[in-house]
C-alpha positions in Angstrom: 127.4 175.7 118.7 128.4 177.7 115.8 130.6 176.3 112.9 133.6 178.1 111.9 132.2 179.3 108.7 129.0 180.7 110.6 131.3 182.5 113.2 133.5 183.3 110.4 130.4 185.3 108.7 129.3 186.8 111.8 132.7 188.4 112.6 132.9 189.7 108.8 129.4 191.3 109.3 130.5 192.6 112.8 133.7 193.8 111.2 131.5 195.5 108.6 129.3 197.2 111.3 132.6 198.7 112.8 132.5 202.5 112.1 129.2 202.5 110.3 127.1 203.1 113.5 127.8 206.9 113.3 125.9 207.1 110.4 122.3 207.9 111.6 120.8 206.1 108.2 123.0 203.1 108.6 120.7 199.9 109.4 117.7 201.7 107.5 119.0 201.1 104.2 117.6 197.9 102.3 121.1 196.6 102.0 121.9 197.0 105.4 118.5 195.4 106.5 119.6 192.3 104.4 122.9 192.1 106.3 121.1 192.3 109.8 118.5 189.8 108.5 121.5 187.5 107.4 123.0 187.6 110.8 120.1 187.3 112.8 119.1 183.9 110.8 122.5 182.7 111.4 122.5 183.4 115.0 119.1 181.9 115.4 120.3 178.3 113.8 122.1 178.2 117.1 118.7 178.1 119.3 117.8 174.8 120.8 114.0 175.4 120.5 113.0 174.4 117.2 109.8 176.1 117.2 111.2 179.6 118.3 114.2 178.9 116.0 111.9 178.4 113.0 109.9 181.7 113.7 112.9 183.8 114.2 114.2 182.2 110.9 111.1 182.8 109.1 110.8 186.6 110.3 114.5 187.3 109.2 114.0 185.2 105.9 110.9 187.6 105.1 113.0 190.7 105.8 115.9 189.5 103.5 113.3 188.6 100.7 111.4 191.9 101.2 114.6 194.3 101.2 116.5 192.3 98.6 113.7 193.0 96.1 114.3 196.9 97.1 118.1 196.4 96.6 117.5 194.7 93.1 115.2 197.4 91.6 117.5 200.3 93.0 
């Protein structure tokens, strides 16, 4: 079960997505990839299967780190 803070975070990200889907490049930009990765990592924290949760969190963290570097150097 997600905490209130986690649910609020997801709602804020979802609110950000609203209206951005019309942009064909949305989601491909590094800053958007960071948001997607953060959302995936937060959602994965609700998985009961610890091994699967770690795999998803690790993959999301890798994407976040990679794209954060691109945003920082832009």
